[in-house]
N, C-alpha and C positions, 0 to 999 in steps of 0.2 A: 504494500500500500504506499504509494508515494504522496508526499504532501505538496500541495500547491503553495508557492511563496505568498500568494495573495491571501491565504487563510492561515493565520498564525496558530500555533498550538493553543489549546484552550487553557492550559494552566502551565505556567513556568515558575519554578521555585526561585524566589529572589536570592540573589547572591549575598553571601555573608558581608555585612557592613563592616567598615573599618571602625576601630575604636575611636571614640571622640578624642580630640586633641587635649581637652582639659583633663581627661583621665590619664593620658600618657604623661602630661607635664606634672601632675600631682604625684605620680608614682616616682618621679625622678627628683623630688624635693625631700629634704630630710630635716626634721625638727629634733634630732638626737642631742643637740647641744643644749637645749633648753633646760632639762633636768640638771645637767652638770653645772650650768650657770647658776641655777637656783641654789644648789648645794654650796658652790664657791662663795656666793654673795652671803648666804646665811653664815657660813664658817668665818668669812672675813669680818662680818659685823660682830660675831660672837668673840672672835680672837682680838678684835679691836679694843676690848676692855683691858686686855693684858699687854698688848704690844702695838705700837704704831706701825710697825713694819708689815704686819700681816695684811691689813686691808690695802696698804699701799702696793705690796707685792702682788696680791691677787688682782687688784685693779689694773696694774700694768700688764699682767699676764692676759687678762681678758681684753684689754685694749689691743694688744698684739694679735690675739686670736681673732678679734673682730676685724682687724685690718686684713688678716689672712682670708677670712671668710668673704669679705667684700671683694678682695682680689680674685677669689675663686669665681665670683658671680660676674665681675666686670672686665677683668683684664685678659684679653685674648693672647697675650704674650706669655702669660703664666702657664706652666705645665698643668696646674690644677684646674685651669679653665675647662679642660677637656675631660674631667671626671664624668662618669655616667650618673652619679648621684651627687647633687650639690646641696648645700645648706639653703633652706628656704629664706625668703626675705624676713619673715618673722623671726627665725633663729638669729640672723645677722643683727636685727634690731634688739633682740633680747641680750645678746652678748655685749653690744655697745651700751645698752641701758645698765646692765650689771656693772660694767666698768665705770660708768659715770657715777653710779651709786657708791661704789667702793672708794673711788677717788674723792668724791665729795665728803664721805665719812672721814677719810684721812685728812682732808683739809680742815674739817671742823674739830677733829681731835687735836691736830697740830695747833690750831688757833686756841683751843682750850688749854693746852699744855703750856704754850708760850705766853699766854695771857697778854700783858701790856706790850710785849715786843711786837706782836703781830696784830695789834688791835686796829691799826689803820688799813689793813688789807681787806 
């Protein structure tokens, strides 16, 4: 039985659709740094009661990590730009926010300790 091209088949199974781009993009983003930042900020704030160096050191570490994450997202000359799974913009923002919180805590602790010497800052 031959089919005439003028009469298409009555039922044709639709081809499998491609996955949506949003699904593909979201699977390539990672928020794994967020819990680590929360623990580092909490630890830095707690240890800030005993030492000025702890929040300062943790803040600087988070600042460098935030710069590295930002480079991963923006810099095509960086080898990490071509990773298959990159940090999400939310994770980059949380890392920089954690760094800002710890460095601000260091500033206020330093101001509190130095008293009159740093009052005009």
